[in-house]
VOGU-3710 file (C-alpha; in Angstrom, 3 decimals, decimal comma):
1> mtgtggfsvs> 56,237/187,113/155,410  54,160/186,157/152,241  51,077/186,610/151,592  49,714/185,213/148,100  50,648/186,002/144,778  54,381/185,797/145,966  55,430/189,701/147,043  56,030/190,399/150,419  53,403/192,118/153,166  55,959/192,639/155,677
11> gygperstls> 54,056/194,833/158,067  51,134/194,897/156,203  49,483/192,009/158,465  48,158/188,395/156,399  45,849/190,080/153,670  47,832/193,090/152,234  46,272/196,227/150,942  45,712/196,868/147,215  47,648/200,230/147,158  50,621/198,653/149,001
21> rllardsilr> 50,565/195,781/146,201  50,650/198,525/143,321  53,308/199,518/145,063  55,144/197,235/145,648  59,147/196,986/144,202  57,674/193,791/142,341  54,755/194,726/141,607  54,075/195,848/137,373  53,299/199,166/137,938  55,894/199,893/139,675
31> rldwvmllaa> 57,996/197,976/136,931  56,697/199,625/133,681  58,884/201,650/131,635  56,889/205,059/132,833  59,360/207,195/130,484  58,340/204,922/127,502  54,586/204,978/128,200  54,648/208,727/128,529  55,959/209,338/125,576  54,025/207,148/123,053
41> lalsvigsal> 50,702/208,520/125,162  52,861/212,235/124,189  52,802/211,245/120,750  49,320/209,700/120,861  47,843/212,620/122,443  50,050/215,566/119,616  48,717/212,921/116,743  45,012/213,382/118,016  44,971/216,626/117,674  47,254/217,565/114,257
51> vysatrnrte> 44,656/214,836/112,659  41,369/217,098/114,115  43,438/219,889/112,613  43,603/217,777/109,212  40,475/216,309/109,186  38,329/219,419/110,204  37,141/220,875/107,625  37,619/217,884/104,834  33,132/217,682/104,216  33,937/214,798/101,993
61> lvgddpysfl> 35,551/212,309/104,950  33,806/213,919/107,807  29,907/215,315/106,558  29,033/217,548/108,696  30,710/215,668/111,983  33,806/218,132/112,425  34,769/215,990/115,025  34,462/212,667/113,068  38,204/211,536/113,026  39,073/212,626/116,007
71> ikhvinigig> 36,785/210,292/117,839  37,989/207,076/115,693  41,696/208,549/116,490  40,851/208,063/120,023  38,558/205,414/120,031  41,972/203,370/117,951  44,776/204,675/120,797  41,820/203,684/123,601  41,801/199,865/121,737  45,407/200,111/121,143
81> lalmiatvwl> 45,766/200,223/124,891  43,993/197,622/125,543  46,183/195,613/123,837  49,295/196,595/125,323  47,654/196,051/128,453  46,375/192,387/127,570  50,599/191,848/126,199  52,117/192,790/129,739  49,482/190,386/131,358  50,030/187,968/129,111
91> ghrnlrtavp> 53,491/188,543/129,249  56,084/188,535/126,243  57,355/184,720/127,411  53,717/183,254/127,288  53,184/184,471/123,872  56,243/182,786/122,818  53,985/179,639/122,730  51,746/181,494/120,478  53,658/182,258/117,909  53,153/179,146/115,182
101> ilygvsvfli> 50,020/179,938/115,763  49,766/184,029/115,581  52,332/183,445/112,644  49,915/181,169/110,786  46,806/183,833/110,959  48,725/186,404/109,745  50,072/184,881/106,735  46,478/183,693/105,628  45,002/187,490/106,646  47,814/188,726/104,323
111> llvltplgat> 45,985/186,189/102,049  43,154/187,274/102,323  44,501/190,658/100,505  44,694/189,059/96,777  40,919/188,071/97,121  37,597/189,638/96,375  38,640/191,446/100,204  40,789/192,985/98,849  40,762/196,614/98,917  42,601/199,435/97,292
121> ingahawivi> 42,949/202,986/99,798  45,081/205,396/99,066  46,658/204,093/96,118  47,696/201,028/97,740  46,008/197,047/97,246  46,981/196,455/100,972  43,890/196,216/103,189  41,018/193,779/103,897  37,415/194,746/104,622  34,935/192,929/106,201
131> agqslqpsef> 31,912/194,436/107,511  32,955/197,728/106,200  35,631/197,983/108,729  39,173/198,515/106,752  41,964/196,204/108,475  45,805/196,408/107,287  47,504/193,191/108,127  50,887/194,086/107,058  51,481/195,675/110,085  50,015/192,706/112,145
141> ckitiilgma> 53,108/190,777/110,268  56,109/193,087/111,752  55,121/192,016/114,885  54,166/188,014/113,671  57,977/188,291/112,285  59,824/189,918/114,478  58,960/187,405/117,015  58,847/184,021/114,949  62,342/184,840/113,830  63,269/185,796/117,938
151> mmlaarvdag> 61,639/182,364/119,258  63,748/180,347/116,342  67,414/182,577/117,097  67,244/182,690/120,966  65,750/179,542/120,881  69,431/176,985/121,578  71,656/179,531/122,844  68,764/180,712/125,228  69,123/176,643/126,609  72,813/176,981/126,225
161> dkehpdhrtv> 73,125/174,873/123,527  74,744/177,296/121,441  76,658/180,765/121,925  75,301/182,257/118,049  72,542/180,603/115,901  73,979/178,417/113,840  73,741/178,552/110,199  71,218/175,743/109,246  68,642/177,980/112,274  69,238/181,330/110,158
171> vqalglaavp> 68,271/180,227/107,259  65,048/178,651/109,011  64,566/182,115/110,268  64,837/184,170/107,227  62,290/181,989/105,343  60,028/182,479/107,543  60,442/186,094/107,753  60,120/185,564/103,319  57,082/183,578/103,154  54,764/187,134/104,267
181> vmiimlmpdl> 57,361/189,812/102,920  56,976/187,866/98,856  52,613/187,722/99,714  52,987/191,264/100,011  55,053/192,030/97,048  52,593/190,666/94,827  49,749/193,426/96,425  52,514/195,172/95,762  52,825/197,038/98,806  56,943/198,396/98,611
191> gsvmvivmiv> 56,976/200,335/102,098  55,566/197,318/104,195  58,432/195,441/102,501  60,762/197,858/103,341  60,386/198,240/106,865  60,191/194,191/107,125  63,823/194,093/105,908  64,998/196,526/108,560  63,306/194,356/110,933  65,100/191,618/110,012
201> lgvllasgas> 68,579/193,156/109,217  68,133/194,414/113,240  66,708/191,216/114,388  69,930/189,429/113,500  72,524/192,136/114,109  71,281/190,998/118,027  70,867/187,877/117,543  74,754/187,437/117,152  74,198/185,850/113,630  77,514/185,350/111,254
211> nrwifgliga> 78,240/189,453/109,670  78,731/187,687/106,231  74,214/186,876/106,626  74,181/190,558/106,963  76,471/191,617/104,420  75,203/188,680/102,412  71,404/190,575/103,048  72,482/193,974/102,069  73,800/192,351/99,026  70,618/190,343/97,966
221> galggvaiwq> 68,647/193,404/98,520  69,759/195,239/96,474  70,032/193,105/94,044  66,388/192,097/94,543  65,335/195,677/93,939  67,132/195,747/90,725  65,463/192,714/89,712  62,295/193,979/90,874  62,474/197,211/88,856  63,772/195,158/85,783
231> lhvlddyqia> 60,968/192,637/86,346  58,091/195,941/86,328  57,052/194,492/89,554  55,926/197,440/90,974  53,108/199,583/89,866  53,384/203,081/87,625  52,558/204,482/90,483  55,292/203,451/92,359  57,567/204,158/90,203  56,678/207,559/89,098
241> rfaafanpal> 57,197/207,801/93,187  60,763/206,795/93,381  61,311/209,157/90,000  60,224/212,041/91,088  62,394/211,643/94,702  65,511/211,541/92,327  64,011/214,473/90,286  61,980/216,949/92,395  61,216/219,010/89,656  60,111/216,528/88,127
251> dpagvgyntn> 56,358/217,337/87,038  55,509/219,316/90,163  51,655/219,960/89,256  51,421/215,109/88,944  53,266/213,254/90,898  55,667/215,458/92,577  52,733/217,552/94,512  52,139/215,572/97,394  56,633/216,513/98,238  55,908/220,049/97,061
261> qariaigsgg> 53,392/221,137/98,758  54,290/219,055/101,958  57,969/220,858/102,427  56,129/224,114/101,469  53,690/222,977/104,143  57,076/222,441/106,994  58,634/225,668/105,841  55,921/227,837/105,925  55,476/227,126/109,878  58,905/229,357/110,794
271> ltgtgltngt> 59,975/228,509/114,494  56,739/228,365/116,232  53,804/227,836/113,542  50,755/229,315/112,751  48,580/227,846/115,313  46,608/224,708/115,905  43,768/224,546/113,210  45,403/228,421/111,056  48,024/226,640/108,054  47,070/227,821/105,232
281> qttgqfvpeq> 48,400/224,857/103,480  46,342/221,984/105,996  42,900/224,275/105,901  43,414/224,303/101,782  43,686/221,103/101,703  46,708/221,165/99,208  48,522/218,631/100,840  46,471/215,311/100,350  46,280/212,584/103,062  47,337/215,590/106,291
291> qtdfvftvag> 45,506/213,067/108,180  47,947/209,345/107,868  50,881/209,491/105,810  52,156/212,959/106,379  50,668/214,511/108,922  53,914/215,832/109,840  53,397/218,667/107,461  50,953/219,171/109,784  53,466/219,916/112,725  55,483/221,661/110,461
301> eelgfvgaga> 52,675/224,293/109,327  50,672/224,606/112,533  53,487/223,566/115,566  56,313/224,908/113,570  59,731/223,597/114,010  59,252/223,962/117,800  55,960/221,297/117,307  57,730/219,201/114,990  60,931/219,092/116,827  59,078/217,683/120,043
311> illllgvvlw> 57,519/215,055/117,954  61,235/214,324/117,119  62,683/214,159/120,950  59,306/212,120/121,910  60,296/209,440/119,213  64,161/209,790/120,383  62,406/208,801/124,094  60,964/205,558/123,031  63,513/204,040/120,948  66,540/205,411/124,014
321> racriarett> 64,045/203,443/126,388  63,378/200,699/123,542  67,398/200,195/123,526  67,846/200,316/126,933  65,136/197,428/127,651  67,222/195,554/124,100  70,418/195,960/126,650  69,157/194,894/130,263  67,544/191,752/129,215  68,814/188,752/130,641
331> elygtvvaag> 67,718/186,693/127,810  68,382/186,223/124,204  64,385/186,150/123,094  63,678/189,427/124,310  66,603/191,385/123,146  65,695/189,686/119,765  62,079/190,981/120,036  63,407/194,258/121,105  65,842/195,330/119,022  62,977/194,254/116,242
341> iiawfafqaf> 61,021/196,609/117,188  63,450/199,198/117,952  64,815/198,596/113,659  60,328/198,911/112,705  59,859/201,784/114,486  63,467/204,057/113,625  62,944/202,705/110,270  59,164/203,705/109,679  59,697/207,339/111,938  62,725/208,033/109,553
351> enigmtlgim> 60,734/207,107/105,707  57,763/208,826/107,207  59,510/212,164/107,883  61,831/212,090/105,679  59,078/211,531/102,678  57,669/214,736/103,716  60,748/216,646/104,052  62,107/215,488/100,027  65,285/212,998/101,530  63,026/209,749/101,170
361> pvaglplpfv> 60,939/208,472/98,443  57,008/208,408/99,052  56,426/205,072/99,875  52,440/205,640/102,414  53,911/204,607/105,678  52,715/206,053/108,856  54,265/207,519/111,528  54,448/206,166/114,342  51,727/206,750/117,389  50,554/209,975/115,173
371> syggtsmfav> 49,379/209,005/112,306  45,922/208,673/111,846  44,425/204,111/111,162  43,567/201,627/112,958  45,640/199,060/112,231  48,885/200,872/113,004  47,977/202,595/115,730  46,916/198,613/117,306  50,590/197,505/115,902  52,531/199,704/117,606
381> wlavgllqsi> 51,128/199,502/120,706  51,063/195,874/120,616  54,726/196,206/120,133  55,475/198,994/123,283  53,604/196,286/125,370  55,369/192,994/124,228  58,811/196,138/124,959  57,834/196,171/128,354  56,585/192,592/128,867  60,076/192,460/128,865
391> kverplsa> 60,959/194,832/130,869  58,540/193,696/133,820  59,552/189,835/133,592  63,261/191,014/134,432  64,788/189,249/137,396  65,399/192,533/139,456  68,839/191,638/139,850  69,518/192,110/136,424
//
């Protein structure tokens, strides 16, 4: 016997209870990847504690309310969760039809950064300020580039016309990614460009495109990096960051200050840390931007190796479950979307943590799910919503 909505209601009479629908094998709640969801939530909860510790005594930021940033951070998480739920409800297949509109809106928003609405925050001219609220459009571009490239690369393959994307399709997909990348380089926001490049490589690898494109892009990226350096496209502070990365002893009181203080903070935590809110580096405000780009230093100092390791483990769980979703989906479109998100999360987490340890240059990228920042929090939870939708819409027999 079948009830409304296509659910089997055998044993429950003509009208199935709400609880039985929610617990049915084919219900959305049962088909969500709860391991991924709980790992991402745990990261956000840990991040809330770290943001509070990093900002509670920053009177120039919080004024008389030490909970100011914590409250904003929790609100951002709540909005992110709502966006995730909406994405699962709409479904990644339905969103596929809206990709051209979403892409156009995201490009329009990053163009606004180059207008008087654009603002410089923490040294990066990558924001727009509307009605007192700041927004970093490049975060949403990561999602629309993934969706747009996936739609192009998978269209004929999912339709059964091709086994792999042909060269013309790859060129079109790369052109779609190139437009926002060129605009972002004009800001310039090198960190976002680095992430998008890794997203493009991940998407192409998952799509089954010819390896010649992969090696060609790597070579083009190397040549582009040299050209950017020679043509002085980067701002002076960005060049200084790379110089400090190449030579950690360079100007320890200036351009090398952030990374030196970050390593001191992490190194002082030992095995179990000094305890939340008890870190001398954090309390003394020696590490700049600890609630955003350098939030991992708070974990290293106050939670120690155990706490920092827990963050790495939880990030690994999110990536593991995402890889499982990418592998098990039956359509190339879902596989490519999942692969783009995996490349995004993996590289951004590696770059963020790596720069605090001195093994990567400072690029101004937040730690997914952990760092303070509304736009970045919204974007990563939207991405989780896409991953969950891919899993939910997979046939039960898959």
